Backbone as CSV, one residue per row, in Angstrom:
resi,resn,N_x,N_y,N_z,CA_x,CA_y,CA_z,C_x,C_y,C_z
1,UNK,70.752,41.591,74.647,69.575,41.089,75.221,69.227,41.026,76.559
2,UNK,68.337,42.207,77.213,68.399,42.160,78.752,67.950,41.106,79.585
3,UNK,68.312,40.675,80.617,67.642,39.466,81.594,66.597,39.856,81.575
4,UNK,65.966,38.360,81.800,64.392,38.175,81.743,64.260,37.567,83.580
5,UNK,63.496,38.371,83.936,63.319,38.080,85.299,61.640,37.641,85.430
6,UNK,61.819,36.275,86.751,60.285,35.757,87.184,60.607,36.135,88.213
7,UNK,59.330,35.566,89.336,59.343,35.709,90.591,58.412,34.338,91.259
8,UNK,58.895,33.682,91.888,58.554,32.126,92.527,57.243,32.523,93.460
9,UNK,56.169,31.793,92.982,54.949,32.102,93.495,55.181,31.775,95.004
10,UNK,56.392,30.406,95.521,56.495,30.367,97.000,56.267,31.428,97.352
11,UNK,56.891,32.980,97.208,57.008,33.924,98.307,56.051,34.842,97.889
12,UNK,54.606,33.777,97.384,53.197,35.213,97.612,52.785,34.263,97.826
13,UNK,52.283,33.130,99.026,51.747,32.323,99.076,50.554,32.829,99.875
14,UNK,50.719,33.974,100.593,49.348,34.502,101.383,48.657,35.152,100.574
15,UNK,48.679,35.392,99.427,47.886,35.595,98.195,47.292,34.771,97.398
16,UNK,45.963,34.969,96.973,45.552,34.213,95.980,45.962,33.736,94.737
17,UNK,45.738,32.899,93.862,46.439,32.427,92.883,46.369,33.619,91.744
18,UNK,45.600,33.928,91.269,45.233,34.551,90.414,45.736,36.004,91.118
19,UNK,45.433,36.448,92.193,46.088,37.616,92.766,47.694,37.670,92.447
20,UNK,48.246,36.598,93.138,49.661,36.592,93.154,50.127,36.928,91.728
21,UNK,49.414,35.811,90.497,49.584,36.384,89.089,50.037,37.513,88.584
22,UNK,48.680,38.535,89.009,48.250,39.842,88.545,49.660,40.773,89.211
23,UNK,50.023,40.438,90.663,50.894,41.176,91.210,52.033,41.193,90.195
24,UNK,52.829,39.966,90.112,53.975,39.522,89.466,54.056,40.325,88.254
25,UNK,52.765,40.268,87.808,52.799,41.076,86.281,52.539,42.412,86.117
26,UNK,52.066,42.447,87.160,51.938,44.309,87.116,53.400,44.705,87.918
27,UNK,54.482,44.259,88.817,55.410,44.504,89.056,56.561,44.776,87.909
28,UNK,56.399,44.248,86.147,57.583,44.255,85.715,57.822,42.835,85.108
29,UNK,57.274,41.992,86.054,58.693,40.559,85.611,57.649,40.262,84.114
30,UNK,58.881,39.278,83.354,58.763,38.561,82.591,57.954,37.586,82.422
31,UNK,58.180,36.622,83.431,57.513,35.612,83.668,57.385,35.178,85.336
32,UNK,56.994,34.200,85.392,56.627,33.077,86.797,57.100,31.916,87.089
33,UNK,57.913,31.645,88.646,58.263,30.332,88.266,57.035,29.783,89.441
34,UNK,56.502,29.082,89.210,55.273,28.369,89.507,55.680,27.263,90.522
35,UNK,55.530,27.726,91.620,55.371,26.060,92.736,54.005,25.848,92.912
36,UNK,53.975,24.550,92.469,53.211,24.005,92.456,52.193,23.239,93.739
37,UNK,51.373,23.576,94.002,50.707,23.836,95.367,49.563,23.296,96.208
38,UNK,48.962,23.337,97.034,47.578,22.848,97.321,47.064,24.124,97.369
39,UNK,47.798,25.563,97.379,47.049,26.608,97.144,47.044,27.613,96.081
40,UNK,48.339,27.150,95.476,48.528,27.888,93.775,48.718,26.728,92.846
41,UNK,47.480,26.452,92.418,47.274,25.408,91.469,47.939,24.010,91.831
42,UNK,46.882,23.328,92.807,47.138,22.026,93.036,47.001,20.900,91.706
43,UNK,48.334,20.244,91.433,48.255,19.172,90.230,47.396,18.078,90.218
44,UNK,46.805,17.441,91.544,45.998,16.748,91.714,44.484,16.944,92.528
45,UNK,43.923,18.573,91.897,42.712,18.796,92.159,41.695,17.902,91.094
46,UNK,40.708,18.079,90.979,40.316,17.758,89.627,39.886,18.645,89.012
47,UNK,39.758,17.665,87.409,39.519,18.845,86.182,41.289,19.440,85.976
48,UNK,42.238,18.320,86.179,43.477,18.788,86.039,43.765,19.504,84.714
49,UNK,43.571,18.706,83.415,43.312,19.521,82.109,42.929,20.780,82.010
50,UNK,41.624,19.902,82.052,40.706,22.170,82.109,41.550,23.087,82.636
51,UNK,41.564,23.035,83.799,42.287,24.197,84.692,43.976,24.080,84.186
52,UNK,44.324,23.384,83.636,45.575,23.566,82.888,45.576,24.560,81.623
53,UNK,44.829,23.805,80.885,44.424,24.999,79.830,44.098,26.710,80.478
54,UNK,43.175,26.666,81.414,42.838,28.096,81.730,43.883,28.751,82.311
55,UNK,45.000,28.478,82.893,46.251,28.287,83.253,47.232,29.025,82.144
56,UNK,47.224,28.128,81.467,48.212,28.480,80.094,47.278,29.903,79.578
57,UNK,46.017,30.148,79.463,45.352,31.363,79.112,45.503,32.644,79.550
58,UNK,45.560,32.450,81.364,45.667,33.508,81.596,46.928,34.005,81.842
59,UNK,48.133,33.353,81.647,49.851,33.506,81.647,49.398,34.490,80.231
60,UNK,49.179,33.726,79.505,49.430,34.543,77.709,48.587,36.282,78.541
61,UNK,47.326,36.006,78.821,46.976,37.306,79.026,48.039,38.170,79.896
62,UNK,48.683,37.660,80.656,49.173,38.668,81.473,50.752,38.870,80.959
63,UNK,50.885,38.372,79.836,52.525,38.499,79.301,53.720,37.748,79.947
64,UNK,53.097,36.321,80.931,54.160,35.850,81.538,54.608,34.740,80.704
65,UNK,55.905,34.435,81.232,56.735,33.170,80.813,56.199,32.330,82.506
66,UNK,56.917,31.182,81.841,56.617,30.009,82.901,58.195,29.360,83.118
67,UNK,58.002,29.160,84.531,59.174,28.269,84.606,58.450,26.944,85.990
68,UNK,57.987,25.802,85.847,57.522,25.338,86.473,58.287,24.830,88.127
69,UNK,58.264,24.966,89.155,58.708,24.156,90.326,57.780,23.558,91.186
70,UNK,58.730,22.846,91.571,57.998,21.586,92.737,58.338,21.059,93.906
71,UNK,58.940,22.338,94.758,59.585,22.341,95.889,58.447,22.176,96.939
72,UNK,56.949,22.218,96.408,56.260,22.219,97.807,56.331,21.491,99.062
73,UNK,56.470,21.839,99.873,56.348,21.121,101.349,55.474,19.960,101.845
74,UNK,54.398,20.312,101.562,53.574,19.664,102.689,52.169,18.835,101.213
75,UNK,52.409,18.993,99.881,51.523,18.265,98.948,51.206,17.305,99.045
76,UNK,52.641,16.349,99.152,52.334,14.931,99.041,52.191,14.057,99.866
77,UNK,52.881,15.076,101.193,52.395,14.091,102.707,52.210,15.273,103.715
78,UNK,51.227,15.304,104.240,50.611,16.496,105.291,51.764,16.312,106.261
79,UNK,52.168,15.516,107.023,53.010,15.033,108.467,54.531,15.083,107.976
80,UNK,55.357,15.009,106.571,56.336,14.857,106.734,57.079,15.816,105.066
81,UNK,57.867,16.776,105.641,58.210,17.779,104.896,59.006,17.048,103.283
82,UNK,58.512,17.835,102.129,59.103,16.970,101.000,58.920,15.726,100.808
83,UNK,58.388,15.097,101.523,58.098,13.730,101.049,57.076,13.456,100.534
84,UNK,56.949,12.436,99.733,58.022,11.157,99.592,58.757,11.951,98.417
85,UNK,59.938,11.041,98.053,60.763,11.857,96.972,61.354,10.516,95.768
86,UNK,61.946,10.899,94.949,62.242,9.950,94.672,63.302,8.768,95.099
87,UNK,63.803,9.219,96.259,64.849,8.109,96.666,64.067,7.941,98.133
88,UNK,62.651,7.869,98.232,62.154,7.154,99.248,62.647,6.016,99.128
89,UNK,62.153,4.855,100.484,62.344,3.799,100.280,61.196,3.003,100.171
90,UNK,60.272,3.072,99.599,58.979,2.928,99.318,58.669,3.238,98.130
91,UNK,58.697,1.697,97.179,58.243,1.974,95.875,57.155,2.935,95.741
92,UNK,55.926,3.023,96.321,54.553,3.277,96.404,55.233,4.846,96.476
93,UNK,55.866,5.396,97.058,56.124,6.895,97.840,57.050,7.360,96.295
94,UNK,57.735,6.855,95.970,58.375,7.177,94.843,57.940,7.192,93.611
95,UNK,56.640,6.279,93.294,55.568,6.589,92.072,54.898,7.551,92.592
96,UNK,54.581,7.689,93.672,54.009,9.010,93.468,54.473,10.490,93.442
97,UNK,55.936,10.211,93.378,56.731,11.717,93.462,56.843,11.493,91.747
98,UNK,57.197,10.490,91.303,57.480,10.092,89.612,55.916,11.026,88.971
99,UNK,54.944,10.390,90.072,53.110,10.703,89.117,53.361,12.537,88.977
100,UNK,53.738,13.217,90.182,53.448,14.689,90.392,54.616,15.055,89.646
101,UNK,55.932,14.991,89.510,56.691,15.320,88.602,56.246,15.387,87.257
102,UNK,55.489,14.259,86.875,54.827,14.011,85.414,54.035,15.154,85.339
103,UNK,53.010,15.566,86.033,51.803,16.456,85.709,52.539,17.800,86.132
104,UNK,53.985,18.296,86.631,54.597,19.189,86.494,54.885,19.754,85.092
105,UNK,55.871,18.174,84.217,55.797,18.638,82.849,54.745,18.906,82.223
106,UNK,53.620,18.233,82.523,52.529,18.350,81.864,51.941,20.250,81.491
107,UNK,52.402,20.488,82.803,51.996,21.853,82.990,52.460,22.841,81.968
108,UNK,53.947,21.972,82.497,55.082,23.110,81.190,54.660,23.272,79.919
109,UNK,54.201,21.984,79.822,54.107,21.952,78.338,52.751,22.570,77.846
110,UNK,51.857,22.429,78.578,50.353,22.893,78.269,50.817,24.604,77.899
111,UNK,51.515,25.166,78.672,51.646,26.079,78.990,52.630,27.117,78.263
112,UNK,53.391,26.221,77.636,54.629,26.666,76.598,55.836,27.529,77.744
113,UNK,56.280,26.628,78.934,57.021,27.149,79.984,58.315,26.777,79.381
114,UNK,59.598,27.312,80.219,60.873,27.219,79.569,61.325,25.994,80.435
115,UNK,60.735,25.531,81.320,62.013,24.423,82.221,60.633,23.582,83.639
116,UNK,61.007,22.566,83.878,60.595,22.075,84.879,61.970,21.803,86.043
117,UNK,61.643,22.187,87.205,62.649,22.374,88.286,62.696,21.492,89.404
118,UNK,62.870,20.276,89.872,62.882,19.859,90.987,64.457,19.040,91.771
119,UNK,64.082,18.660,92.657,65.754,17.967,93.504,65.402,16.569,93.649
120,UNK,66.796,16.253,94.081,66.844,14.886,94.719,65.817,14.072,95.731
121,UNK,66.280,15.244,96.906,65.309,14.691,98.044,66.366,14.305,99.055
122,UNK,65.758,14.210,100.136,67.044,13.928,101.580,67.065,12.686,101.945
123,UNK,67.900,11.350,101.456,68.015,10.875,101.959,67.424,9.900,103.245
124,UNK,66.400,8.909,103.991,65.983,8.784,104.806,66.953,8.172,105.907
125,UNK,66.857,8.286,107.627,67.767,7.890,107.943,68.330,6.285,107.511
126,UNK,69.253,6.173,107.820,69.471,4.216,107.295,70.055,3.853,105.952
127,UNK,69.524,4.972,105.052,69.843,4.857,103.654,71.068,5.113,103.119
128,UNK,71.814,4.440,102.387,72.485,5.060,102.300,73.257,5.715,100.567
129,UNK,74.015,6.322,100.194,73.997,6.938,98.696,74.194,5.898,97.971
130,UNK,75.013,4.613,98.136,74.742,3.416,97.540,73.684,2.719,96.753
131,UNK,72.510,3.347,98.536,70.842,2.343,97.914,70.229,3.335,97.495
132,UNK,70.337,4.468,97.377,69.190,5.781,97.058,69.546,6.111,95.471
133,UNK,71.345,5.882,95.109,71.609,6.232,94.052,70.679,5.789,92.531
134,UNK,70.952,4.799,92.610,69.800,3.817,91.756,68.647,4.300,91.385
135,UNK,67.736,4.440,92.624,66.561,5.055,92.672,66.374,5.936,92.034
136,UNK,67.210,7.059,92.200,67.074,8.326,91.510,67.377,8.438,90.449
137,UNK,68.331,7.747,89.567,68.963,7.833,88.436,67.350,6.945,87.438
138,UNK,66.853,6.068,88.429,65.839,5.415,87.234,64.689,6.251,87.217
139,UNK,64.789,7.025,88.590,63.690,8.130,88.547,63.591,9.223,87.632
140,UNK,64.772,9.370,87.551,65.082,11.024,86.828,65.231,10.309,85.459
141,UNK,65.351,9.902,84.630,65.736,8.388,83.448,64.198,8.471,83.017
142,UNK,63.446,8.167,83.704,61.839,8.112,83.564,61.145,9.768,83.557
143,UNK,61.350,10.218,84.100,60.792,11.535,84.246,61.516,12.302,83.051
144,UNK,62.644,12.243,82.627,62.973,12.876,81.108,63.282,12.603,80.071
145,UNK,62.707,11.388,80.065,61.697,10.447,78.392,60.257,10.962,78.738
146,UNK,59.573,11.177,80.069,58.194,11.930,79.660,58.632,13.119,79.059
147,UNK,59.544,14.301,79.694,59.624,15.593,79.250,60.041,15.906,77.569
148,UNK,60.960,15.093,77.220,61.265,14.788,76.173,60.067,14.616,75.271
149,UNK,59.163,13.779,75.477,57.663,12.768,74.878,56.998,14.478,74.611
150,UNK,57.175,15.286,75.525,56.307,16.530,75.804,56.630,17.816,75.369
151,UNK,58.352,17.763,74.685,59.103,18.841,74.611,59.430,20.019,75.501
152,UNK,59.839,19.478,77.026,60.029,20.379,78.293,61.425,20.126,78.361
153,UNK,61.786,21.410,79.193,63.208,20.835,79.627,63.284,20.902,80.602
154,UNK,63.959,19.747,81.218,64.176,18.956,82.475,65.620,19.515,82.945
155,UNK,65.439,19.936,84.490,66.434,20.804,85.405,66.437,20.052,86.604
156,UNK,67.581,19.560,87.014,67.986,19.305,88.249,68.681,20.232,89.289
157,UNK,67.961,20.760,90.215,68.495,21.634,91.341,69.208,20.881,92.286
158,UNK,70.429,21.106,92.204,71.083,21.141,93.821,70.899,21.191,94.791
159,UNK,70.713,21.105,96.025,70.133,21.457,97.247,71.002,20.944,98.339
160,UNK,71.373,22.301,99.013,72.070,21.806,100.219,71.536,20.552,101.274
161,UNK,72.279,19.984,101.554,71.414,18.928,102.603,70.712,17.448,101.494
162,UNK,70.684,17.442,100.314,70.027,16.933,99.590,71.208,15.862,99.061
163,UNK,70.672,14.430,98.317,71.731,13.874,97.644,72.249,14.561,96.314
164,UNK,71.480,14.863,95.814,72.288,15.718,94.936,72.743,17.462,95.206
165,UNK,73.768,17.309,96.027,73.630,18.770,96.614,74.758,19.752,95.946
166,UNK,75.414,19.384,95.003,76.240,20.255,94.008,76.320,20.316,93.061
167,UNK,77.104,20.732,92.031,76.856,20.992,90.814,78.024,19.978,90.516
168,UNK,79.021,19.621,91.204,79.266,18.531,90.657,78.903,17.172,90.549
169,UNK,77.804,16.669,91.864,77.143,15.829,91.815,75.861,16.028,90.993
170,UNK,75.378,16.955,90.642,74.649,17.093,89.247,74.945,16.725,88.347
171,UNK,76.600,16.720,87.803,77.043,16.271,86.531,77.264,14.902,86.578
172,UNK,77.205,14.172,87.784,77.522,12.545,87.963,75.823,12.249,87.705
173,UNK,75.023,12.809,88.185,73.589,12.289,87.648,73.392,12.777,86.167
174,UNK,73.857,13.375,85.539,73.788,14.088,84.278,74.373,12.770,83.273
175,UNK,75.320,12.232,84.153,75.924,10.993,83.107,75.520,9.723,83.135
176,UNK,75.143,9.601,84.620,74.170,8.063,85.161,73.278,8.181,84.279
177,UNK,72.188,8.953,83.972,70.838,9.245,83.094,71.361,9.010,82.098
178,UNK,72.489,9.720,81.217,72.409,9.613,80.030,72.974,8.263,79.744
179,UNK,73.603,7.451,80.473,74.471,6.070,80.574,72.851,5.153,80.160
180,UNK,71.700,5.371,80.956,70.870,4.776,80.759,69.810,4.925,79.377
181,UNK,70.502,5.740,78.306,70.041,6.015,77.117,68.515,6.640,77.068
182,UNK,68.670,7.675,78.508,67.591,8.674,78.529,67.753,9.931,77.959
183,UNK,66.743,10.785,77.670,66.998,12.195,77.254,67.783,13.316,78.295
184,UNK,68.204,14.051,77.830,69.214,14.927,78.380,68.199,15.732,79.801
185,UNK,69.449,15.685,80.634,68.395,16.677,81.815,69.471,18.118,82.221
186,UNK,69.484,19.083,82.295,70.040,20.205,82.481,70.252,20.483,83.766
187,UNK,70.954,21.740,84.782,70.858,22.037,85.409,70.608,23.062,86.060
188,UNK,69.894,22.824,87.063,68.889,24.440,87.598,69.547,24.837,88.969
189,UNK,70.194,25.870,88.197,71.205,26.548,89.205,70.779,27.574,90.447
190,UNK,71.086,27.039,91.958,70.108,28.371,92.471,71.613,28.851,93.392
191,UNK,71.836,30.300,92.765,73.030,31.111,93.278,73.216,30.873,94.606
192,UNK,72.165,31.334,95.067,72.634,31.459,96.624,73.083,29.618,97.408
193,UNK,72.813,28.448,96.674,73.262,27.750,97.320,74.544,27.499,97.483
194,UNK,75.336,28.368,96.131,76.722,27.621,95.967,77.292,28.349,97.038
195,UNK,76.523,29.649,97.904,77.574,29.984,99.075,77.280,28.983,100.396
196,UNK,76.447,28.070,100.232,75.889,27.388,101.338,77.388,25.985,101.018
197,UNK,77.262,25.448,100.190,78.279,24.325,99.556,79.643,24.562,99.494
198,UNK,80.092,26.254,99.123,80.889,27.027,98.550,81.695,26.375,98.214
199,UNK,81.235,25.442,97.031,82.132,24.911,96.006,82.557,25.922,94.845
200,UNK,82.107,26.844,94.565,82.567,27.479,93.529,81.993,28.911,93.517
201,UNK,82.407,29.863,93.232,81.463,31.626,93.004,80.633,31.115,92.221
202,UNK,79.130,31.967,92.673,77.692,31.939,91.625,78.477,32.180,89.995
203,UNK,79.723,33.265,89.923,79.691,33.680,88.790,80.491,32.586,87.910
204,UNK,81.715,31.953,88.663,82.559,30.622,88.117,81.255,29.735,87.288
205,UNK,79.927,29.517,88.249,79.191,28.299,88.019,78.736,28.704,87.006
206,UNK,78.210,30.140,86.833,77.233,30.514,85.641,78.077,30.019,84.368
207,UNK,79.725,30.826,84.494,80.496,30.537,83.357,80.584,29.085,82.791
208,UNK,81.156,28.271,83.412,81.366,26.750,83.404,79.907,26.132,83.175
209,UNK,78.817,26.159,83.224,78.098,25.545,83.154,77.004,26.112,82.268
210,UNK,77.050,26.673,81.792,76.664,28.232,80.903,75.522,27.209,79.565
211,UNK,76.335,25.966,78.736,75.483,25.686,78.148,74.483,24.528,78.228
212,UNK,74.550,23.981,79.959,73.583,23.090,80.206,72.510,23.836,81.256
213,UNK,72.433,25.257,81.399,71.868,25.970,82.029,70.161,25.752,81.982
214,UNK,69.498,25.029,82.675,67.914,25.129,82.025,66.871,26.017,82.640
215,UNK,67.552,26.572,83.904,66.939,27.691,84.632,67.852,28.354,85.891
216,UNK,67.531,29.204,86.232,68.344,30.314,87.102,67.859,30.813,88.466
217,UNK,67.896,30.180,89.631,66.906,31.083,91.094,68.393,32.102,91.662
218,UNK,67.601,33.107,91.910,68.424,33.844,92.225,67.582,34.665,93.551
219,UNK,68.534,34.763,94.891,68.180,35.789,95.550,69.717,35.673,96.335
220,UNK,69.418,36.532,98.181,71.236,36.537,98.332,70.964,35.563,99.159
221,UNK,72.108,35.183,100.139,72.215,34.541,101.128,73.325,34.493,101.493
222,UNK,73.499,34.322,102.940,74.816,34.603,103.977,75.459,33.150,103.638
223,UNK,76.759,33.443,103.735,78.046,32.302,103.430,77.669,30.905,104.928
224,UNK,77.508,30.065,103.943,77.499,28.863,104.700,75.869,28.633,105.643
225,UNK,74.722,29.219,105.510,73.663,29.602,105.558,72.411,28.918,104.789
226,UNK,71.782,28.279,105.073,70.519,28.061,103.880,69.954,28.851,104.683
227,UNK,69.779,30.363,104.400,68.076,30.991,103.956,67.836,32.293,102.761
228,UNK,67.347,32.049,102.474,66.750,32.874,101.154,66.579,34.212,101.957
229,UNK,67.230,35.224,101.667,67.243,36.365,101.916,67.016,37.819,101.347
230,UNK,66.545,38.502,101.105,66.325,39.870,100.313,67.851,40.477,99.746
231,UNK,67.347,40.832,98.409,69.113,41.297,97.670,69.462,42.441,99.396
232,UNK,70.702,42.245,98.988,71.413,43.550,99.959,71.399,42.801,101.154
233,UNK,71.031,41.856,101.685,71.163,41.812,102.911,71.753,39.909,103.330
234,UNK,72.989,40.011,102.352,73.664,38.620,102.367,75.227,38.625,101.189
235,UNK,76.193,37.572,100.995,77.165,37.873,100.540,76.932,37.425,99.133
236,UNK,76.326,37.356,98.219,75.972,37.112,97.234,76.247,38.506,96.332
237,UNK,77.309,38.155,95.204,77.810,39.179,94.381,76.546,39.368,93.435
238,UNK,75.371,39.628,93.847,74.678,39.541,92.484,74.896,40.442,91.508
239,UNK,75.568,41.562,91.598,76.291,42.272,89.734,77.121,41.238,89.164
240,UNK,77.628,40.496,90.337,78.871,40.051,88.929,77.736,38.431,88.486
241,UNK,77.039,38.097,89.267,76.432,37.043,88.351,75.248,36.975,87.485
242,UNK,74.548,38.608,87.607,74.039,39.531,86.567,74.935,39.540,84.874
243,UNK,76.261,40.136,85.180,77.215,40.374,84.311,77.516,38.969,83.628
244,UNK,77.884,37.829,84.460,78.122,36.813,84.095,77.039,36.162,83.199
245,UNK,75.786,36.243,83.116,74.265,35.586,82.642,74.665,36.777,81.079
246,UNK,74.659,37.448,81.361,74.364,38.662,80.115,76.218,37.831,79.086
247,UNK,77.182,37.899,79.755,78.114,37.797,79.145,77.874,36.022,78.208
248,UNK,77.332,35.500,78.728,77.073,33.928,78.039,76.114,33.752,77.393
249,UNK,75.141,34.783,77.381,74.085,35.039,76.456,72.841,34.249,76.734
250,UNK,72.950,33.922,78.417,71.574,33.256,78.901,70.723,34.428,79.032
251,UNK,69.426,33.601,78.202,68.414,34.242,77.997,67.228,33.772,78.188
252,UNK,66.990,32.625,79.367,65.924,32.000,79.846,65.710,32.864,80.997
253,UNK,64.427,32.979,81.692,63.991,33.326,82.664,64.985,33.176,84.401
254,UNK,65.158,34.279,85.002,65.947,34.197,86.006,65.112,34.760,87.111
255,UNK,64.823,33.405,88.219,64.028,33.376,88.863,63.895,33.973,90.518
256,UNK,63.704,34.706,90.619,63.931,35.264,92.255,62.700,34.525,93.129
257,UNK,63.657,33.926,94.099,63.061,33.103,95.269,63.111,33.795,96.577
258,UNK,62.093,34.278,97.317,62.219,34.889,98.092,60.894,34.091,98.804
259,UNK,61.008,32.688,99.529,59.943,32.271,99.887,59.633,32.702,101.580
260,UNK,60.287,33.232,102.123,60.166,33.637,103.815,59.587,35.088,103.919
261,UNK,59.327,35.759,102.619,58.786,36.561,102.544,57.551,37.067,101.932
262,UNK,56.668,36.202,102.151,55.573,36.186,101.314,54.883,37.261,102.199
263,UNK,55.042,37.264,103.779,54.020,38.080,104.057,54.207,39.408,104.134
264,UNK,55.236,39.819,103.328,55.498,41.847,102.652,55.369,41.357,100.968
265,UNK,54.683,40.449,100.336,55.348,40.189,99.199,54.757,41.315,98.653
266,UNK,53.971,42.228,99.165,53.479,43.432,98.178,54.559,44.569,97.991
267,UNK,55.393,44.354,98.888,56.698,45.353,98.856,57.887,44.549,98.254
268,UNK,58.031,43.443,98.252,59.152,42.900,97.996,58.938,41.925,96.739
269,UNK,57.528,42.182,96.188,57.635,41.567,94.737,58.255,42.853,93.824
270,UNK,57.645,44.141,93.804,58.132,45.355,93.198,59.568,45.945,93.382
271,UNK,59.954,45.203,94.633,61.070,46.363,95.222,62.273,44.871,94.854
272,UNK,62.304,43.380,94.951,63.298,43.021,94.440,63.848,43.452,92.348
273,UNK,62.941,43.870,92.000,62.860,43.801,90.393,63.632,45.048,90.514
274,UNK,63.022,46.530,91.105,63.571,47.437,91.035,65.265,47.432,91.117
275,UNK,65.314,46.179,92.873,67.009,46.670,93.264,67.987,45.875,91.612
276,UNK,66.854,44.885,91.506,68.026,44.248,90.345,68.510,44.936,89.056
277,UNK,67.067,45.771,88.259,67.627,46.383,87.172,68.558,47.653,87.707
278,UNK,68.446,48.123,88.726,69.840,48.928,89.131,70.970,48.471,89.430
279,UNK,71.102,47.292,89.350,72.449,46.540,89.040,72.748,46.217,87.730
280,UNK,71.623,46.167,86.857,72.358,45.403,85.790,73.860,45.719,84.935
281,UNK,74.244,45.254,84.386,75.634,45.491,84.121,75.200,46.595,82.557
282,UNK,76.285,47.094,82.429,76.524,48.382,81.193,77.061,47.338,79.985
283,UNK,76.995,48.225,79.020,77.439,47.043,77.595,79.256,46.755,77.920
284,UNK,79.826,47.778,78.621,81.572,48.200,78.782,81.665,47.420,80.059
285,UNK,80.701,46.975,80.958,80.784,46.399,82.099,80.906,44.472,81.620
286,UNK,80.212,44.270,80.519,79.759,42.868,79.754,81.177,42.729,79.164
287,UNK,81.808,43.697,78.298,82.658,43.540,77.485,83.817,43.431,78.114
288,UNK,84.124,43.946,79.217,85.194,44.143,80.125,86.021,42.933,80.549
């Protein structure tokens, strides 16, 4: 089966929501990675359930699959980027993040999406890992049970600089959540992040974690620098990643994330897909 690609709406943030979805669909993508945000499907705006049903119908008309992303910068707090999180010291803040993530799960369920991707958050100054870790485990366990009740795949994304930064930290979190008797949590693998943490090559990570991949994000990135780049401008061996994804039988959406290029989305959306399709592995390469 040929790889299936999606485009993240954080890379079309200058477009109206429906215009962004139509651009993605018309460019030939199989799906969309929807970053819930104030301008692209605000989960806290009125008529949440009705709007979600309308979104499901629109995605079906456009023939787009769905991964729900939750990395909006200022949706929950207009003055603090990505706050509050599941490791915010304020318990009410952690509950607000959990409510947001539960709504993301509900969107995914109604729209019959493939997964919800989220991250742990950055510890506040003075908050140690020993203090933050139990908060994270509790929040993820509660969210995992909600996702399981809705039939939604939940995937945690290791993010440079956050409490869960590496795939090994994700594995530790998975074990901790399972120890609480909660539903399973999968891995949201952002390929470029592996060049920042330099813990494994992207192809090695795909091979090692193939059985637990909930979703995969793809972009280019320079080694040691956390900046999402257009394909061909960084150090990611993208063809080897595509080849390994095909080899392991990964059939879920591969989500292109170019959040810094929204100002030229009309070029980047179709251009990224053309670049990827030109580098899809042949049968001989997969078998080698």
